[in-house]
C-alpha positions in Angstrom: -29.2 -48.5 55.5 -31.0 -45.2 55.9 -29.2 -43.4 53.1 -30.0 -46.0 50.4 -33.1 -44.3 49.2 -31.2 -41.0 48.9 -28.5 -42.7 47.0 -30.9 -44.3 44.5 -32.9 -41.1 44.3 -29.9 -39.0 43.5 -28.3 -41.6 41.2 -25.2 -39.6 41.8 -26.7 -36.4 40.4 -28.4 -38.0 37.5 -32.1 -38.6 37.1 -34.3 -40.3 39.7 -35.4 -43.7 38.3 -37.7 -45.0 41.0 -36.5 -48.6 40.6 -35.2 -51.0 43.2 -31.8 -52.6 42.6 -31.3 -56.2 43.7 -28.2 -58.3 44.6 -26.4 -55.9 47.1 -26.6 -56.0 50.9 -26.0 -52.5 52.3 -25.9 -53.9 55.8 -22.4 -55.4 55.2 -20.8 -52.0 54.8 -18.2 -51.2 57.4 -19.5 -48.7 60.0 -16.6 -46.3 59.6 -17.1 -46.2 55.8 -20.8 -45.7 56.3 -20.2 -42.7 58.6 -17.8 -41.1 56.1 -20.3 -41.8 53.4 -23.0 -39.9 55.2 -20.6 -36.9 55.4 -20.0 -37.2 51.6 -23.7 -37.3 50.9 -24.3 -34.2 53.0 -21.6 -32.4 51.0 -23.0 -33.6 47.7 -26.5 -32.4 48.6 -25.0 -29.0 49.4 -23.4 -28.9 45.9 -19.9 -29.1 47.4 -18.7 -31.8 44.9 -15.0 -31.1 45.1 -14.8 -31.5 48.9 -17.0 -34.6 48.8 -14.4 -36.4 46.6 -11.7 -37.0 49.2 -14.4 -38.2 51.7 -15.7 -40.7 49.2 -12.1 -41.9 48.5 -11.8 -42.5 52.3 -14.9 -44.6 52.1 -13.4 -46.8 49.4 -10.1 -47.1 51.4 -11.9 -48.2 54.5 -14.2 -50.6 52.6 -13.0 -51.6 49.1 -16.4 -53.4 48.5 -18.5 -50.3 49.2 -20.3 -50.2 45.8 -22.4 -47.1 46.6 -19.2 -45.2 47.4 -17.8 -46.2 44.0 -21.0 -45.1 42.3 -21.3 -41.8 44.1 -17.6 -41.1 43.5 -18.1 -41.9 39.8 -21.0 -39.5 39.7 -19.0 -36.8 41.4 -16.1 -37.2 38.9 -18.7 -36.9 36.1 -19.9 -33.7 37.7 -16.4 -32.4 37.6 -16.0 -33.5 34.0 -13.4 -36.0 34.8 -15.0 -38.5 32.6 -12.1 -41.0 32.3 -12.0 -41.5 36.1 -15.8 -41.6 36.3 -16.0 -44.3 33.7 -13.3 -46.3 35.5 -15.2 -46.1 38.8 -18.4 -47.2 37.2 -16.7 -50.2 35.6 -15.2 -51.0 39.0 -18.6 -51.0 40.6 -20.1 -53.0 37.8 -17.4 -55.7 38.1 -18.3 -56.1 41.8 -22.1 -56.5 41.3 -23.5 -56.3 37.7 -27.0 -56.7 38.9 -26.9 -53.8 41.4 -25.2 -51.7 38.7 -28.0 -52.2 36.2 -29.8 -49.0 37.0 -26.6 -47.0 36.7 -26.1 -47.8 33.0 -27.7 -44.4 32.2 -25.2 -42.2 34.1 -22.4 -44.6 33.0 -23.5 -44.0 29.3 -23.4 -40.2 29.8 -19.8 -40.3 31.0 -18.8 -42.6 28.2 -20.3 -40.0 25.8 -18.3 -37.4 27.7 -15.2 -39.2 26.5 -16.6 -39.4 22.9 -17.2 -43.2 23.2 -20.7 -42.9 21.6 -20.9 -46.6 20.4 -20.2 -47.8 24.0 -22.6 -45.2 25.4 -25.4 -46.4 23.0 -24.8 -50.0 24.2 -25.0 -48.9 27.9 -28.2 -46.9 27.5 -29.8 -49.8 25.6 -28.9 -52.0 28.6 -30.6 -49.4 30.9 -33.7 -49.4 28.7 -34.0 -53.2 28.9 -34.7 -53.0 32.6 -38.3 -53.8 33.4 -40.6 -51.4 35.2 -38.6 -48.2 34.6 -40.3 -44.9 35.5 -41.7 -42.8 32.7 -39.2 -40.1 33.6 -36.3 -42.6 33.5 -37.4 -43.9 30.1 -37.8 -40.3 28.7 -34.4 -39.3 29.9 -32.7 -42.5 28.5 -34.5 -42.1 25.1 -33.3 -38.5 24.9 -29.7 -39.6 25.6 -30.0 -42.4 23.1 -31.0 -40.0 20.4 -27.9 -37.9 21.1 -25.6 -40.9 20.9 -27.2 -42.0 17.6 -26.8 -38.5 16.3 -23.1 -38.5 17.3 -22.4 -41.9 15.6 -24.2 -40.8 12.4 -22.4 -37.4 12.3 -19.0 -39.1 12.7 -19.8 -41.4 9.7 -20.9 -38.4 7.5 -18.1 -36.1 8.6 -15.0 -38.1 9.1 -12.2 -36.1 10.7 -8.5 -36.7 10.1 -5.4 -34.8 11.3 -7.4 -32.5 13.5 -6.8 -32.1 17.2 -9.1 -30.2 19.4 -6.9 -28.6 22.0 -8.4 -25.5 23.7 -5.9 -23.1 25.2 -6.9 -21.1 28.3 -6.3 -17.4 27.5 -4.5 -17.1 30.9 -4.5 -14.8 33.9 -4.4 -11.7 31.8 -8.0 -12.4 30.6 -9.5 -14.9 33.1 -10.2 -14.4 36.8 -11.8 -16.3 39.7 -15.3 -15.5 38.4 -16.9 -16.3 35.0 -15.9 -14.8 31.7 -18.0 -15.2 28.6 -19.4 -13.7 25.3 -16.0 -12.9 23.6 -15.8 -10.8 20.5 -12.9 -9.5 18.5 -12.3 -6.7 16.0 -11.5 -7.5 12.4 -7.9 -6.4 13.0 -7.6 -9.1 15.7 -6.2 -6.3 18.0 -8.9 -6.1 20.6 -10.8 -8.7 22.7 -14.0 -7.6 24.4 -16.0 -9.8 26.7 -18.3 -10.0 29.8 -17.2 -10.9 33.3 -19.4 -11.8 36.2 -18.2 -9.6 39.1 -21.0 -10.1 41.6 -24.2 -12.1 42.2 -26.2 -9.6 40.3 -23.5 -7.7 38.4 -21.7 -8.2 35.1 -19.0 -5.9 33.8 -17.5 -5.4 30.4 -13.8 -6.0 29.9 -11.2 -5.5 27.2 -7.8 -6.9 26.4 -5.4 -5.7 23.7 -4.0 -8.4 21.4 -0.4 -8.0 20.2 1.3 -10.8 18.3 -1.5 -13.2 19.5 -0.7 -12.3 23.2 -3.3 -10.9 25.4 -2.7 -7.8 27.5 -3.9 -7.4 31.0 -7.6 -7.0 30.9 -9.2 -3.8 32.2 -12.7 -2.5 32.6 -14.1 -0.7 29.6 -14.1 3.0 30.6 -17.1 5.3 30.4 -20.7 5.2 31.3 -21.2 1.8 29.7 -20.1 0.0 32.9 -22.1 2.0 35.4 -25.3 -0.1 35.4 -25.0 -3.5 37.1 -27.6 -5.5 35.2 -26.1 -6.0 31.7 -24.2 -8.5 29.7 -23.7 -10.2 26.3 -21.4 -7.5 24.9 -20.1 -7.4 21.3 -17.8 -5.1 19.5 -18.2 -4.0 15.9 -15.5 -5.1 13.4 -14.1 -1.6 13.2 -14.0 -1.3 17.0 -16.2 1.8 16.9 -19.4 0.4 18.3 -20.3 -1.7 21.4 -23.7 -3.4 21.6 -24.9 -5.1 24.7 -28.0 -6.3 26.6 -29.0 -4.5 29.7 -31.8 -4.0 32.2 -31.0 -0.3 32.7 -32.8 2.1 34.9 -35.0 4.5 33.0 -34.8 4.1 29.3 -35.7 0.4 28.8 -38.9 -1.0 27.2 -39.1 -3.8 29.7 -36.6 -6.3 31.1 -33.4 -6.7 29.1 -33.1 -4.5 25.9 -30.3 -4.0 23.4 -28.2 -0.8 23.7 -25.6 0.8 21.6 -22.5 2.8 22.7 -20.2 4.6 20.2 -16.6 5.5 20.6 -15.9 9.2 20.6 -12.7 11.3 21.3 -14.1 11.6 24.8 -14.6 7.9 25.3 -17.6 5.6 25.0 -20.9 7.4 24.7 -23.8 7.0 27.0 -25.7 3.8 25.9 -28.7 4.4 23.6 -31.7 2.0 23.5 -32.2 0.8 20.0 -35.9 1.5 20.2 -39.1 -0.4 19.7 -38.4 -1.8 16.3 -35.7 -4.0 18.0 -36.7 -4.1 21.7 -40.0 -5.1 23.3 -41.4 -5.6 26.7 -40.0 -9.0 26.6 -36.3 -10.3 26.8 -33.8 -9.3 24.1 -30.1 -10.2 24.4 -26.9 -11.6 22.8 -26.6 -9.0 20.0 -24.3 -9.6 17.0 -23.5 -7.0 14.4 -22.6 -7.6 10.7 -19.2 -6.3 9.7 -20.7 -3.4 7.7 -22.9 -2.5 10.8 -26.0 -2.8 8.7 -27.6 -6.0 10.2 -28.2 -6.8 13.8 -28.8 -10.4 14.9 -30.1 -11.1 18.4 -32.1 -13.5 20.6 -35.6 -12.8 22.0 -38.3 -14.7 23.9 -41.1 -12.4 22.5 -44.4 -14.1 21.5 -44.8 -15.5 18.0 -41.6 -17.4 17.8 -40.9 -21.1 17.3 -39.6 -21.9 20.8 -38.5 -20.3 24.0 -35.9 -18.0 22.6 -35.4 -17.4 18.9 -33.0 -15.5 16.6 -34.2 -12.3 15.0 -32.6 -9.8 12.7 -33.0 -6.0 12.0 -31.5 -3.9 9.2 -30.2 -0.4 9.7 -31.8 2.0 7.3 -30.1 4.9 5.4 -31.5 7.3 8.0 -29.8 5.3 10.8 -32.9 3.8 12.2 -33.4 0.1 12.6 -36.1 -1.8 10.7 -38.8 -3.9 12.4 -37.1 -7.0 13.6 -38.1 -10.3 11.9 -37.8 -13.9 13.1 -35.1 -15.8 11.2 -37.5 -18.6 10.6 -38.2 -22.3 11.5 -35.2 -23.7 9.6 -32.9 -21.8 12.0 -35.0 -21.6 15.1 -36.4 -24.7 17.0 -38.8 -25.5 19.8 -35.9 -24.9 22.2 -33.6 -21.9 22.8 -31.4 -20.3 20.2 -28.8 -17.9 21.6 -25.4 -16.2 21.2 -25.3 -15.5 17.4 -21.9 -14.4 16.1 -21.6 -13.1 12.5 -18.1 -13.5 11.1 -16.2 -10.8 9.4 -16.9 -12.5 6.0 -20.6 -11.5 6.5 -21.5 -14.9 5.1 -21.0 -17.2 8.2 -23.1 -17.1 11.4 -22.4 -19.2 14.5 -25.0 -19.7 17.3 -26.2 -22.1 20.0 -29.3 -24.2 20.1 -30.6 -26.8 22.5 -33.5 -27.7 20.3 -31.7 -28.8 17.1 -30.3 -32.4 16.9 -27.0 -32.6 18.7 -25.0 -34.1 21.5 -27.2 -33.0 24.4 -27.9 -29.7 26.1 -26.8 -26.7 23.9 -24.6 -27.2 20.9 -22.8 -24.8 18.5 -24.1 -24.5 14.9 -22.9 -22.7 11.8 -25.0 -21.1 9.0 -23.7 -20.1 5.6 -25.1 -17.9 2.9 -25.5 -19.2 -0.6 -24.8 -17.3 -3.8 -28.3 -15.7 -3.6 -27.5 -14.3 -0.2 -29.9 -16.8 1.5 -29.1 -18.6 4.7 -28.6 -22.4 4.3 -29.5 -25.1 6.9 -27.7 -25.1 10.3 -24.8 -27.5 10.6 -23.7 -28.9 14.0 -20.0 -28.2 14.6 -19.6 -31.8 15.7 -17.6 -33.5 18.4 -15.3 -32.7 20.2 -16.2 -29.0 19.8 -19.7 -29.9 20.9 -20.1 -32.3 23.9 -22.7 -33.6 26.3 -22.3 -30.3 28.2 -23.5 -26.8 27.3 -21.6 -24.9 24.6 -22.0 -21.3 23.7 -20.8 -17.7 23.1 -18.3 -18.4 20.4 -16.4 -15.9 18.3 -14.0 -16.4 15.3 -11.0 -14.3 14.3 -10.9 -12.6 10.9 -8.5 -15.2 9.5 -11.2 -17.9 10.0 -8.7 -20.1 11.9 -9.0 -19.2 15.6 -12.1 -19.5 17.6 -12.7 -18.1 21.1 -15.3 -19.6 23.5 -16.3 -19.8 27.1 -16.0 -23.1 28.9 -15.6 -24.5 32.4 -12.9 -26.9 31.6 -10.7 -28.6 34.3 -8.0 -25.8 34.1 -10.4 -22.9 34.4 -9.5 -20.1 36.9 -13.0 -20.2 38.2 -16.3 -21.3 36.6 -16.3 -20.2 32.9 -13.0 -19.1 31.3 -12.3 -17.9 27.8 -10.3 -20.3 25.6 -9.0 -20.3 22.1 -8.8 -23.3 19.7 -8.3 -23.9 16.0 -11.3 -24.6 13.8 -11.5 -27.7 11.6 -11.1 -26.8 7.9 -14.6 -27.8 7.0 -16.3 -25.5 9.4 -14.1 -22.4 8.9 -15.5 -19.2 7.5 -13.7 -17.4 4.7 -10.4 -15.8 5.6 -11.1 -12.1 5.8 -8.8 -9.2 5.3 -9.8 -5.6 5.2 -9.5 -2.4 3.2 -9.1 0.8 5.0 -8.4 4.3 4.0 -9.8 7.8 3.5 -12.2 9.2 0.9 -11.4 12.8 -0.2 -12.5 15.4 -2.7 -10.0 15.3 -5.6 -9.9 19.1 -5.7 -10.1 20.2 -2.1 -8.4 17.1 -0.6 -10.9 17.3 2.2 -12.4 14.1 3.6 -16.0 13.5 2.5 -18.7 11.1 3.9 -19.4 8.4 1.3 -20.9 5.0 0.7 -18.5 2.1 0.2 -19.8 -1.1 -1.3 -18.3 -4.6 -1.9 -20.1 -6.6 -4.5 -19.7 -10.3 -5.4 -18.9 -10.4 -9.1 -20.5 -13.8 -9.6 -23.9 -13.0 -8.1 -23.8 -9.2 -8.4 -25.1 -9.1 -4.8 -23.8 -6.4 -2.4 -21.9 -8.3 0.3 -20.9 -5.2 2.4 -22.2 -1.7 2.4 -20.6 0.8 4.9 -20.7 4.5 5.4 -17.5 6.4 6.0 -17.4 8.7 9.0 -17.7 12.4 8.7 -14.0 12.7 7.9 -14.2 10.1 5.1 -12.4 7.3 7.0 -13.6 3.8 6.2 -12.9 0.1 6.9 -14.6 -2.6 4.9 -13.9 -6.4 5.3 -12.7 -8.3 2.3 -13.4 -12.1 2.3 -11.1 -14.3 0.2 -12.2 -16.9 -2.2 -14.3 -14.8 -4.6 -13.9 -11.9 -6.9 -15.2 -8.5 -5.8 -15.9 -5.1 -7.2 -15.2 -2.3 -4.7 -17.0 0.9 -5.3 -17.3 4.3 -3.5 -20.2 6.7 -4.1 -21.3 10.1 -3.1 -24.0 12.3 -4.6 -22.4 15.0 -6.8 -19.3 13.0 -7.6 -18.3 10.3 -10.1 -18.0 6.9 -8.5 -14.7 5.1 -7.8 -14.3 1.4 -8.7 -11.7 -1.3 -8.3 -11.6 -5.0 -8.7 -10.2 -7.4 -6.0 -9.7 -10.7 -7.8 -9.4 -13.2 -4.8 -11.0 -16.2 -6.3 -7.9 -18.0 -7.4 -5.3 -16.5 -5.1 -5.0 -16.2 -1.3 -4.3 -12.6 -0.4 -1.6 -12.3 2.2 -2.1 -8.8 3.5 -4.6 -6.1 4.3 -5.0 -3.1 2.0 -4.6 0.6 2.5 -6.5 2.6 -0.1 -7.0 6.3 0.0 -9.5 7.4 -2.6 -10.2 10.7 -4.4 -13.6 11.3 -5.8 -13.9 13.6 -8.8 -16.8 16.1 -8.7 -19.4 15.8 -11.5 -18.2 18.4 -14.0 -17.8 18.9 -17.8 -15.1 16.6 -19.3 -14.8 14.6 -16.1 -14.2 11.0 -17.2 -14.1 7.5 -15.8 -12.5 4.3 -17.2 -14.5 1.1 -16.3 -12.2 -1.4 -14.5 -14.6 -4.4 -14.6 -16.0 -4.3 -18.1 -13.6 -6.6 -19.9 -15.1 -7.8 -23.2 -14.2 -11.2 -24.6 -12.0 -11.2 -27.8 -13.9 -9.9 -30.8 -17.1 -9.7 -28.7 -19.3 -6.8 -27.8 -21.5 -8.8 -25.4 -21.5 -7.2 -22.0 -19.7 -9.3 -19.4 -21.8 -10.2 -16.4 -19.2 -9.0 -13.9 -19.2 -5.6 -15.5 -22.8 -4.9 -14.5 -21.7 -3.7 -11.0 -20.0 -0.7 -12.5 -22.8 0.0 -14.9 -25.3 0.1 -12.1 -23.1 2.7 -10.4 -23.3 4.8 -13.5 -27.0 4.4 -13.5 -27.1 5.8 -10.0 -24.9 8.8 -11.0 -27.3 9.6 -13.8 -30.3 9.2 -11.6 -28.8 11.5 -8.9 -28.0 14.1 -11.6 -31.1 14.2 -13.8 -29.7 16.7 -16.3 -26.3 15.0 -16.7 -25.3 13.8 -20.2 -22.4 11.4 -20.9 -20.6 10.0 -23.9 -19.7 6.3 -23.8 -16.3 5.6 -25.5 -14.9 2.4 -26.8 -11.2 1.7 -27.4 -9.0 -1.2 -28.6 -5.3 -2.0 -28.8 -3.6 -2.0 -32.2 -3.9 -5.7 -32.8 -5.8 -6.5 -35.9 -7.4 -4.4 -38.7 -7.9 -0.8 -37.7 -11.3 -0.7 -39.5 -12.4 -3.8 -37.6 -11.2 -2.3 -34.4 -13.2 0.8 -35.0 -16.4 -1.2 -35.6 -15.7 -3.4 -32.5 -15.1 -0.4 -30.2 -18.3 1.3 -31.5 -20.4 -1.8 -30.9 -19.0 -2.1 -27.4 -19.8 1.5 -26.6 -23.3 1.0 -28.0 -23.8 -2.1 -25.9 -23.3 0.0 -22.8 -25.7 2.7 -24.0 -28.3 0.0 -24.7 -27.9 -1.3 -21.1 -28.4 2.2 -19.6 -31.5 2.8 -21.7 -32.8 -0.5 -20.5 -32.5 0.8 -16.9 -34.6 3.8 -17.7 -32.0 6.4 -18.7 -33.4 8.6 -21.5 -31.6 8.2 -24.9 -31.2 12.0 -25.2 -28.7 12.0 -22.3 -26.5 9.3 -23.9 -24.2 9.2 -26.8 -21.5 6.7 -27.8 -18.5 6.6 -30.1 -15.8 4.0 -31.0 -12.2 5.2 -31.3 -10.6 1.9 -32.3 -6.9 2.1 -31.6 -6.5 5.8 -32.2 -6.3 6.9 -28.5 -3.9 4.6 -26.7 -3.1 5.4 -23.0 -0.2 2.9 -22.8 2.5 1.3 -24.9 1.0 -1.3 -27.4 4.4 -3.2 -27.4 3.6 -5.1 -24.2 0.6 -7.2 -23.2 0.0 -5.1 -20.1 0.0 -2.0 -22.2 -2.4 -3.4 -24.7 -4.7 -4.5 -21.9 -4.9 -0.9 -20.7 -5.7 0.3 -24.2 -8.6 -2.2 -24.5 -11.1 -0.1 -22.4 -14.4 1.5 -22.3 -15.1 4.8 -20.5 -17.6 7.6 -20.1 -17.1 11.3 -20.2 -19.4 14.0 -18.9 -20.6 16.2 -21.8 -23.2 18.3 -20.2 -24.5 19.3 -16.8 
């Protein structure tokens, strides 16, 4: 049988093993079946798997004992990701001639793993490895697969999953078309989906779809100069919807190959793309950008020399002058000897998803998640597990602000053509923090005109700045607000007193977004500020740790205005002895002055005074009123 060497060589699209199977006589195949089989093999060699399937089915109909037809059909079904049918066909072939089937235990194991049957896949691959005189290539491939099955079995033991169903939903004809769609990203308001679509052999275009009540509007090309060049891809939208970043091999401005570009939304549409420059881009390949929700940190992939593998993840920080810092490799605990791609930083600014084909997983490229600890450091990557990760390639994932819904590209059986975009619900143990947002306008308290300012969100437990955004020229801002922790929200501008507010989200789940217009008071005589976060314990004048955020803001005001002098005032409610209240309020004011002096503020610029319960600002007959009266504040005494 002249095709037998081709059949064994192809092993139905798996690896060539260079072994000789025994126990099957190909000369007994019926001539008509053999003729059809040759047609099928020709189609398979041309990559036309779908049209080869009915021809192989004819072969089996003509000759029900044609084992090679069963095996080739099983391989074709595996190629089409119809793993259940593939496994059934392999088992049928095995039942007809177990000896001849022996060398097919490797592709059989792969399709078992495709069904998530990793214990059975491990048994099958061990059967394959027991065959004598295997080729070195066959052994290496089988050992690679065996390691992935062992990983899957161990992962399932360490991360048992109950009451979770992985059920990806195709985003439908409004989003997907006959070509491939990939690299989805969504705004923090979950109102806009942006992604890349393959529109030609050498062309990719950027698409957008509006989201209303979780329904996707008819996708359209993103308008403007951003879609002019054909060689581009991997687009991402900033959380506020104001920036688009993408990779492109554009004519003229590039540093070499694919670089990362930025386009900003203007009243006239999307601006002409700007190359991010030589602190981010090199003469090598840069792509798959991801932008932190405060637009301060850029994550991307590059194959530049000096990394740990083929393509590594890098990061660059935007400086106060708007320029990007020199990109740095994210390190060997995140990068591997393989390729790391498609980073996506969630709106909580603490959770990063990406793909790797070098870290332990299920085979090919898997999705991983990174989380920041209380010190703001990235932890170890965690595989998202089966069935999100499979034996196939996974990649380009994005997660909505609520932390529940993920979007990703896949070529599942119901795709409109090649890769389609799908949504699915994340398991609870791999979800990022649910993220809301605060938006509003910062204005001058006197003129009521919008003013550019700095908005910061600080974790009260660690005193680390989680988000830091700049308002636009009109004072408009949007800052994401992850739940699960307590935060201090501050707004600063030189020449003004700062604004501060506490968002206590540690023990309650916020259920809505926030609208907050803020007026900043210019620095002037008698201007005053009541600290919102400095809440002393009963009868104590020890500074609370979560009050340091506001005190650091006052330090900044004093540093920005070197001749400014302030009085720190302490107040209590009317509970207890008035004399004791006076002493306690004085000591609390002094504790703040001592802190400021410890930060380098000259004592001649600081004074303090305790007022006890003599200056209430609310009714002492209620607990809420007494809480308002227990306060510390500062007042500008000299400019």
